[in-house]
KOLRO-823864 format. One record per residue: x, y, z of N, C-alpha, C, O in turn. Coordinates in steps of 0.2 Angstrom, whole numbers, plus 5000, padded with zeros to 4 digits. Example, Ala and Ser with C-alpha at 12.3 -4.5 7.8 and 13.67 -1.06 7.14 Angstrom:
BEGIN
506649725039506249785039506649845039507149835042;506449895035506849955036506450005039506750065040;
//
This chain:
BEGIN
492749884658492649814660491849794660491449834663;491649744657490949724656490849664661491149614660;490349664665490149614668489449584666488949624665;489349524664488749494661488549434666488649384664;488249454671488049404676487249384674486849414677;487249344669486549324666486249274670486549224673;485549284672485249234675485249164672485149154666;485449114676485649054673485049004675484449014674;485248934676484748884677484248904683483648874683;484348954687483948964693483449014691482949024694;483549054685483049104683482349084682481949124682;482249024680481549004678481148994684480548984684;481349004690480949004696480649074698480549084704;480649114693480349184695479649184698479449234700;479349134697478649134699478549104707478049084709;479149114710479149094717478749134722478349174720;478749124728478349164733478449234733478949264731;477949274734477949344734478449374739478549344745;478749434737479249464742478949484748478449514748;479249474754478949494760479149574761479649594759;478649604763478749684764479049694771478749714776;479649684771480049694777480549754777481049754773;480249814780480649874779481349874782481749904779;481549824786482149824789482649794784483249804785;482449764779482849724774482849764767483349774765;482249774765482249794758481549834757481049814759;481649894754481049934753481149954746481649964743;480549974743480449994736480550064735480050094738;481050094732481050164732480750194726480550164721;480550254726480250294721480850324717481350324719;480650354711481150384707481450444709481050484713;482050464708482350524710482050584706481850574700;482050644709481750704706482350744704482950744707;482250794700482750834697482950894702482550904707;483550924702483650974706484051034702484451014697;483951094703484251144699484951144700485251134706;485351154695486051154695486351224698486051274697;486851214702487151274704487551314698487751274694;487551374699487951414693488451454696488451514695;488851424700489351464704490051464701490551484704;490151434695490851424692491251374696490951334699;491851384695492351334699492251264697492151244691;492251214701492251144700491551134697491551084693;491051164699490351154696490351174688489951134685;490751214686490751234679490951174675490851174669;491351134678491651074674491251014675491450954673;490651014677490250954679490150904673490250844674;490050934667489950894662490550864659490450824654;491150884661491750854658491950794662492450764660;491650784668491850724672491550664670490850654670;491850614667491650544665491850494670492450494672;491350444671491550394675491750334671491350304667;492450314671492650264666492250194667492150174672;492050174661491650104661490950114662490550064661;490650174664489950184665489550174659489750204654;489050144659488550134653488150204652487950224647;487950224658487550284659487750324665487850294670;487750394664487850434670487550504669487350524664;487350534675487050604675487450634681487550604686;487550704680487850744685487450804687486950824683;487550824693487150874696487650914701487950884705;487550984700487951024705487451044711486851064709;487651024717487151024722487351074728487951074729;486951114730487151154736487251114742487651134747;487051054743487151014748487150934746486650904744;487750904748487850834746487650784751487550724750;487550814758487350774763486550764763486250794759;486250714767485550704767485150764769484550764768;485550814772485150874774484950914767484450954768;485150894762484950924755484750874750484250884747;485050814750484850764745484150734746483950714741;483950734752483250704753482750744749482350724745;482850814750482350864746482450864739482050864735;483150864737483250864730483150804726483150804720;483050744729482950684726483650644724483550604720;484150664727484850634726485050584731485650564731;484550554735484650504739483950464739483450494736;483850414743483250384744483250354751483550304753;482850394755482850374762482650294764482750264769;482250264759482050194759482650154759482650094763;483250174756483850134756484150124763484450074764;484150184767484450184773483950174779484250184785;483350164778482850154784483150104788483250044786;483050114795483250064800483950054802484150014806;484450094799485150084800485450124805485950114808;485150184807485450234811484950254817484350244816;485250284822484750304827484350364825484650404820;483750374827483350424825483650494826483550544822;484050504831484250574833484950584831485350634833;485250544826485950554823485950624820485550634815;486450664822486450734818486650724811486950674809;486350774807486450774800486950834799486650894800;487550824796487950884795487650924789487350894784;487850984788487651024783488251064780488851064783;488151094774488651144772489251104768489751124768;488951064763489451024759489251024752488850984749;489351084748489151084741489651044737490251034739;489351024731489850994727489450954721488850974719;489750914718489450874712489250804714489650774717;488750784712488550714712488450684706488150714701;488750624705488650584699488250514700488450484705;487750504697487350444697487350414691487350444685;487350344691487450304685487450234686487350204691;487650194681487650124681488150094676488350124671;488450044678488950004674488549954670487949934672;488849924664488449874661488249814665488749794669;487649794665487449734668486749714665486449754661;486649654666486049624663485449614668484849594666;485549614675485049604680484649674681484949724680;484049674684483649734684483349734691482749764692;483649714696483349714703483249784706482849794710;483749834704483749904707483349944703483449964697;482749974707482350024703482450094705482050134703;483050104708483150174710483250214703483450194698;483050284704483050324698482650304692482750334687;482250254693481750234688482150194683481850194677;482750174684483150144679483050064678483150044673;482850034683482749964683483349924680483349894676;483949944683484549924681485049914687485049964691;485349854687485849844692486549874691486649904685;487049864695487649894695487649974695488050014692;487150004699487050074700487550094705487850064709;487850164704488250194709488150264710487750294706;488350284715488350364717489050384718489450344722;489250434716489950464717489850544719489450574715;490050564725489950634727490650664728491150634731;490750724725491350764725491250824728491050874725;491450834734491350904738491850954735492350944733;491551014735492051074733492651084737493151094734;492551074744493151074748493351004750493150974754;493850984746494050914746494750914750495150954750;494750854754495350844758495850804755496350784758;495750784749496250744745496050664746496450624743;495550644750495450574751494850554747494350594745;494750484747494150454744493950394748494350354751;493350394750493050334753492550294749492150324746;492650234748492150194744491850144749492150114754;491250124747490850074751490350034747490150054741;490249974749489649934747489149934752489249954757;488549914750487949914754487849864759488049804758;487549874765487349814769486749784766486349804762;486649724769486049684767486049674759486549664756;485449684757485349684749485049744747484649744743;485349794750485049864749485449894743485849864740;485149954741485449994735485950044737486150054743;486150084732486750124733486750184738487250204740;486150204740486150254745486050234752485950274756;486150164753486050134760486550164765486350164771;487150184763487550214768487550284769487950314772;487050324766487050394766487050424773487450474774;486650394777486650424784487150404788487450444792;487350334788487850314793488550324791488950334796;488650334785489350344783489450404778489950444780;489150414773489250464768489150534771489650574770;488650544775488550614778489250634781489450694780;489450594786490050614790490650614786491050664787;490850574782491450574778491450634773491950664772;490850654770490850714766490950774770491250824767;490650774776490750834780491450844782491650904784;491850794782492650794783493050804777493650814777;492650814771493050834765493250774760493550794755;492950714762493150664758492650654752492050674752;492950634746492550614740492250544742492550514746;491650524740491350464742491050434736490750464732;491050364736490750324731490450264734490750234738;489850244731489550184733489250144728489050174723;489150074728488850034723488349994726488349984732;487849974722487349934724487549854724487149814726;488149844723488449774722488249734717488449674716;487849754712487649724706487049684706486849654701;486749674712486049644713485749664720486149664724;485149664720484849694726484149654728483949614724;483949664734483249644736483349564738483849534738;482749544740482749474743482749424738482749364739;482749434731482749384726483449394722483549374717;483949424726484649434723484949374721485349374716;484749314724485049244722484849224715485149174712;484349264712484149244705484749264700484749244694;485149304702485749334698486249284697486349244702;486649274692487149234691486949164688486349144688;487449124686487349064683487449004688487048954687;487849014692488048954697487948984704487949044706;487848934709487848954716488448994718488948974716;488249054722488849094724488949154719489349194721;488749144713488949204708488649264710489049314709;488049274713487749334715488249374720488349434720;488449334725488849364730489549384728489849434729;489849334723490449354720490449414716490949454716;489849424713489849494709489949554714490149604712;489649544720489749604725490449624725490649684725;490949574726491649594726491849624720492249674720;491749594714491949624708491649694707492049744704;491049704709490749774708491149824712491249884710;491349814718491649864723492349874720492549934720;492649824717493349834714493249884708493649924707;492749864704492649904698492449974700492750024697;492049994705491950054707492550094710492650154708;492950054714493550094717493950114711494250174711;494150074706494550094701494250154697494550204695;493550154696493250204692493250274696493350324693;493050264702493050324707493750354707493750414708;494250314708494950344709495050384702495350444703;494950364696495050394690494550464690494850514687;493950454692493450514692493750564696493750624694;493950544702494250594707494850634704494850694704;495250594701495850624698495650674692495950724692;495150654688494950694683494650764685494750814682;494250754691493850814693494250864697494250924696;494750834701495150884705495850894702496250934705;496050864696496650864693497250844697497850864696;497050794701497650754705497250694708496750694710;497650644708497350574711497250584719497550624722;496850544721496750544729497350524732497750484730;497450564738498050544742497950484746498450454748;497350464747497250404751496550374749496050414748;496450314749495850284747495650234753496050184754;495050244756494850204761494250164760493850194756;494150104762493550064761493250054767493550034772;492550054767492250044773491550014772491250024766;491149994777490449964776490249924782490649894786;489649914782489349874788489049814785488749814779;489049764789488649694788488949664781489549654781;488549654776488849634770489349684767489849664763;489249744768489749794766490449784770490949804767;490349764776490949754780491349684777491949684777;490949634775491249584772491649604766492149574764;491349654762491749674756492349714758492849704754;492349744763493049774766493549724767494149734764;493349674770493849614772494049584765494649574764;493649574761493849534754494249584750494749554747;494149644750494549694746495249694748495749694745;495349704755495949704758496349644758496949644758;496049584757496349524756496549514749497049484747;496149534744496249524737496449574732496849564727;496349644734496549694731496849754735496649814735;497349734739497549784744497949844741497949894744;498149834735498449894731498049944730498250004728;497349934730496949994728496750034734496450094733;496950014740496750044746497350064751497850034750;497250114755497650124760497450094767497850084772;496850074768496550044774495850034773495550064769;495550004779494850004779494549994786494949974791;493950004786493549994793492949944791492549964787;492949894795492549834794492049844800492149834805;491349854798490849864803490449804803489949794799;490649754807490249694808490149654802489549634800;490649644798490649614792490449534792490549504797;490049514787489849444787490449404786490849414782;490449344789490949294788490749244784490249204785;491149224778491049174774491749134774492249154773;491649064776492249024776491948954775491548934779;492248914770491948854768491948804774491548764774;492448804779492348764785491948794790491948764796;491648844789491248874795491648914800492248914800;491348944805490548954805490349004799490649044797;489748994797489349034793488649044795488449004800;488249094793487549104795487149044793486649034796;487348994788487048934787487048884792486748834792;487448894797487548854803487148874809486748834812;487248934811486948964817486148984816485748974821;485949004810485249024809484748964809484248974812;484948914806484448854807484348834814483848814816;484848834818484848824825484348874829484048854833;484448934827483948984830483248964828482748974832;483148954821482448934819482148874822481548874823;482548824824482348764827482148784834481648754837;482548814838482548824845482048884848481848884853;482048934844481748994846480948984848480749004853;480648954843479948944844479748904851479348914854;480248854852480148814858480348854864479948854869;480848904864480948944869480348994870480149004876;480149024865479549074866478949044868478449074871;478848974867478248934870478248934877477648914880;478748944881478848944888478548874891478348874897;478648824887478448754890479048724894479548764896;479048664895479548624899480148624896480748624899;480248634889480848624886481148694884481648704881;480848754887481048814885481748834888482148864884;481948814894482548824896483148784892483648814891;482948724890483448694886483548724879484048724876;482948754876483048784870483448854870483748874866;483348884876483748944877484448934877484848964874;484648874881485348854881485648834874486148844873;485148804870485348784863485548854859485948854855;485148904860485248964857485948994859486349024855;486048994866486649024868487248984865487749014863;487148914865487748874862487848884855488448884852;487348904851487348924844487748984843487949004837;487849024848488149094848487749154850488049204850;487149144851486749204853486849214860486649174864;487149274862487349284869486849284874486349314873;487049264880486549274886486549344887486949384887;485949364888485749434889485449474883485249524883;485449434877485249464871484449434870484249454865;484249404875483549374874483049424872482549414868;483049484874482549534873482549554865482049584863;483149534862483149554854482849494850482749504844;482849434853482649374849481949384846481949364840;481449404849480749404845480849444839480549424834;481149504839481149544833481549514828481349514822;482149484829482549454824482249394822482349374816;481849354826481549294823481049314818480949284813;480649374819480149394815480449424808480149414803;480949464809481149504804481749474800481749474794;482249444803482849434800483049354800483149334794;482949314805483249254805483049204799483349184795;482349204799482049154794482149184786482449144782;482049244785482149264778482949264776483049244771;483349284781484049284779484349214778484649204773;484149164782484349094781484049074774484449044770;483449084772483149054766483449084760483649054755;483549154760483849184753484549164752484849164747;484949164758485649154757485749074756486249054752;485349034759485448964757485248954750485548904747;484748984748484548984740485149004736485248974731;485449054738486049074734486649024734486949014728;486748994739487348944740487148874739487548834738;486548854741486348784740485548784738485148764742;485448794731484748794729484448724728483848724728;484848674728484648604728484348584734483948534734;484348614740484148594746483348584746483048534748;483048634742482248634742482048614735481448634734;482448584731482148564725481948624720482348674719;481348614718481048674713480748724717480548774714;480748724724480448774728481048834728481648824728;480748894728481248954728481248984735480749004738;481848974738482049004744481548974750481349014754;481448914750481148884755480448904757480048934753;480148874763479548894765479548934771479848914776;479348994771479349044777479149014784478548984784;479549014789479348994796479048924796478548914800;479348884792479148814792479348774799479848794802;478948724801479048694807479548634806479548604800;480048624810480548574809480148504808479648494811;480448464803480148404801479748414795479548364791;479548474793479248494786479748474781480348494782;479548444775480048434770480448494768480148544767;481048484767481548544765481448604769481448664766;481348594775481248654780481948684782482348644784;482048744781482648774783482848774790483448784792;482348764794482548754801482948684802483248684807;482848644798483248574798483848574794484148524794;484048634791484648634787485248614791485348644796;485648574788486248554791486848554786486948514782;487248614787487748634782488248574782488548564776;488448544787488948494788488848434784489248394781;488148414782488048354779487848374771487648324768;487848434769487648444762488248424757488848424760;488048424751488548394746489148444745489148504747;489748414743490348454742490248524738490648564739;489748524733489648574729489448644733489548694731;489148624739488948684743489548724746489648784746;490048684748490648704751491048744745491348794746;491048714739491348744733491048814732491348864730;490348824733490048884732490248934737490348994736;490348914743490548954749491248974748491449034749;491648924745492348944744492448994739492949034739;492049004734492049054729492049124732492349174729;491749134738491649194741492049204748491949254752;492449154750492649144756493249194758493549224753;493349204764493849254767494449204769494349144771;495049234770495549204772495949234778496349194781;495849294779496149334784496849364782497149394786;497049354776497649374773497549444770497649464765;497449494775497349564773498049594771498549574774;498049644767498649674765498749744766499249774765;498249774770498249844772497949844779497549804781;498049904783497749904789497049904789496649934785;496749864794496049854794495849864802496149834806;495349894803494949904809494349874809493849894805;494149824813493549784814493149814820493449814826;492549824820492149834826491449794825491249784820;491249764831490649724831490349724838490749724843;489649734838489349734844489249664848489149614844;489349664854489249604858488549574858488449514860;488049624857487349594857487049594850486449594849;487549584845487349564838486949494838487349444839;486349494836486049424836485749414829485349364828;486049444824485949424817486649394815486649334812;487149424816487849394815488249394822488649434824;488049334826488349334833489049344833489449314829;489349384837490049404837490549344838491049344835;490349294842490749234843490749194837491249154836;490349194832490249164826490549204820490549174815;490749264821490949304816491549344817492149314815;491549404820492149434820492649414825493249414824;492449374830492949344834493349294830493949284831;492949254826493349204822493749244816494349214815;493549294813493949324808494549354811495049354808;494549384817495149404821495649354821496249364821;495449294823495849234824496149214817496749204816;495749214812495949204805496549254803497049234800;496449314805496949364803497649354806498149354803;497549334813498149314817498549254814499149254813;498149204812498349144810498749144803499149114801;498449194799498749214793499449254793499749274788;499649274799500249314801500149384799500549424798;499449414799499349484798499149524804498849574803;499249494809498949524815499149594816498849644819;499749614814500049684815499649734811499649794812;499249704806498849754802498149754804497749794801;497949724810497249724812497149754819497549734823;496649784820496349804826495649784827495249794822;495449754832494749724833494449754840494749744845;493949794839493549814845492849784845492449794841;492749754851492149724853491749774856491949794862;491149794854490849854857490249824861489749804859;490349834868489849804873489249844872489149904872;488649804871488049834870487849854863487249874862;488249844858488049854852487649794848487849744850;487249814844486849764840486949774833487249824831;486549734829486749734822486449804818486849824814;485949824820485649894817485549944822485149924827;485750004821485750054826485050084828484850104833;484550074823483850094824483550054830483150084834;483749994832483549964838483750004845483449984850;484250044844484450084850483850124852483750144858;483450154847482850194849482350154853481950184857;482250094852481850044855482050024862481650014866;482750014862483049994869483550034871484150014871;483450104872483950144874484350134881484950154882;484050094885484350074891484750014891485049994896;484749974885485049914885485649914879486049874879;485549964874485949954868486350024867486150074870;486950024864487250084862487350084854487450024851;487350134851487450144844488150124842488550144846;488250094836488850084834489150134829489750144827;488650184827488850234822489450274825489950294822;489450304831489950344834490650294835491150324834;490550234836491150184836491450184829492050174829;491050184824491350184817491750244816492250234813;491450294818491850364817492550364821493050384819;492450334827493150334831493650284827494150304827;493350234825493850184821494050214815494650204813;493650254812493850284805494450334807494950344803;494350374812494850424814495550394816496050414815;495450334819496050294821496350274815497050274815;496050254810496350224804496650284801497250274798;496350344800496750394797497450414800497950424797;497450414807498050424810498550364809499150374808;498350304809498750244808499050244801499650234801;498750264796499050264789499450334788499850334783;499350384791499650444790500150464794500550514793;500250434800500750454805501250394806501050344810;501850394804502250334805502350324812502450364816;502250264814502350244821501750254826501750234831;501250284823500650294827500150234826499850234820;500050194830499650134830499050144834499050184839;498450124832497850124836497950084843498350044843;497450094848497450054854497449984852497149964847;497749944856497649864855496949844855496549874858;496849784852496149754851495949744858496249724863;495249764860494949754866494249764866493949784861;493849744871493149754872493049824875493349844880;492649864871492549934873491949934878491349914876;491949944884491449934889490849984888490950044886;490249964890489750004890489750044897489650014902;489750114897489750144903489150134907488550134904;489250124914488650114918488150174918488450224919;487550164917487050214918487250274913487150334915;487450254907487650304902487050344899486550314898;487050404898486550444895486550424888487050434884;485950404885485950384878486150444873486450424868;486050504875486250554871487050564871487350574865;487350544876488050544876488350494872488850504868;488050434872488250374868488250394861488550364857;487750434859487650454852488250494849488350504843;488650524854489150574852489850544853490350574850;489950494857490650474858490650394859490150364861;491250374857491350294858492150294859492450264854;492450314864493150314865493450244865493150204870;493950224861494250154862494750154867494850104871;495150214868495650224873495850294874495750334869;496150314879496350384880496950394876497050454874;497350344875497950364871498050304866497950244868;498350324860498550274855499150244857499650274861;499250184855499850144856500350164851500350154845;500950194853501450224849502050174848502550194845;501950114851502550064850502650044843502150034839;503250024841503349994835502949924834502849894838;502749914828502449854826502849794828503449794827;502549734830502949674832503249644825502949654820;503849614826504149574821503649514819503349484823;503649504812503249444810503749384808503549334806;
//
């Protein structure tokens, strides 16, 4: 299958403002280095016989270590891709030899510089020698590249024996919106690329191990979580289930980030100014969805996330708002012409809703899905995102296929736990709890995960303990599913 998302009418704006050097969102990686191949026979001896269907280019390596305990040194990952996503002290598993395949599918955009290829639609597939029969596929969070999940997800699932595959989603970086012909095309490509990778990875696994995967699970965080939702709504036959880690919500009738982020940009400077209107501005932020008690996170998110996220996603879905300007004016004051702080999704032309509809979610999942979301997420506030998506799933009549766990004290990126260990808990252990609950759900008839609920933050919890455990419930609910 060939995807040709050629830059269209918006591509002439390439002379726009310089990219911001924001490590939490996008970092420029260096080229990968070579690593000596293992010469131990077995699966490794067949490494050059494994072809990824549809790949325009691929290269294979037999590695003594597929986790980041080895791939950082061998050059088969890029730490810049996953910087800022996990707690500093997260353990790194070891002892997973196997085959790694790197390559790319046909594409015309060039935002991904990993491996020195300057080519999008890059992928990584890892095939452990000791395989448990399963396959995990993932798309990346934010606008990151294909190694972004290596610490948070890949290390752990590989240590459990899963084959693993990830895609860069077909466009990367803070100028991702230049890809595609029409508004919404760049994000729509993310969905197509994960479908493409899943099909290719399933065939690759079958060819490598001489049998197809017994189960295929899809997971991801943030934009990667959005992809999980979309795949289980639109291609449930490819998967046995998924774990959605605070996925982004797109729905043409809202709420979307194009509604709550402008309100944050308008009100936060007033709140931070500590003048007479500061209290009213704080209440406006609460009303927009940013929860009471999350104020300590607002300065960081205003500086790093809110402004840039609003501008680049608004440019992708509503490029006409600022005319010939590309992605608005950073940190503009309300009242400035075409300022994103004044953006009002409700009053924009119908074409904008049509662009959102192109990537919209419905809640009509077709396979088991577990969603987790931190209550102190102030990039994608929980009340404006996963709370809403859980209602959409129920209203679509698919509630029996869904479990939703609100994680008290969790925020959008786990690296902030290192800065605020007394106020935040990491979500990485909660993702692992959700993943194991999904495994039991799909493999043991009648064994369902605990009912949806808020997972409390233990009082005076030791941060080291929180890094190792996130129990949803002492016992799983074994009752039969309700009738629909």
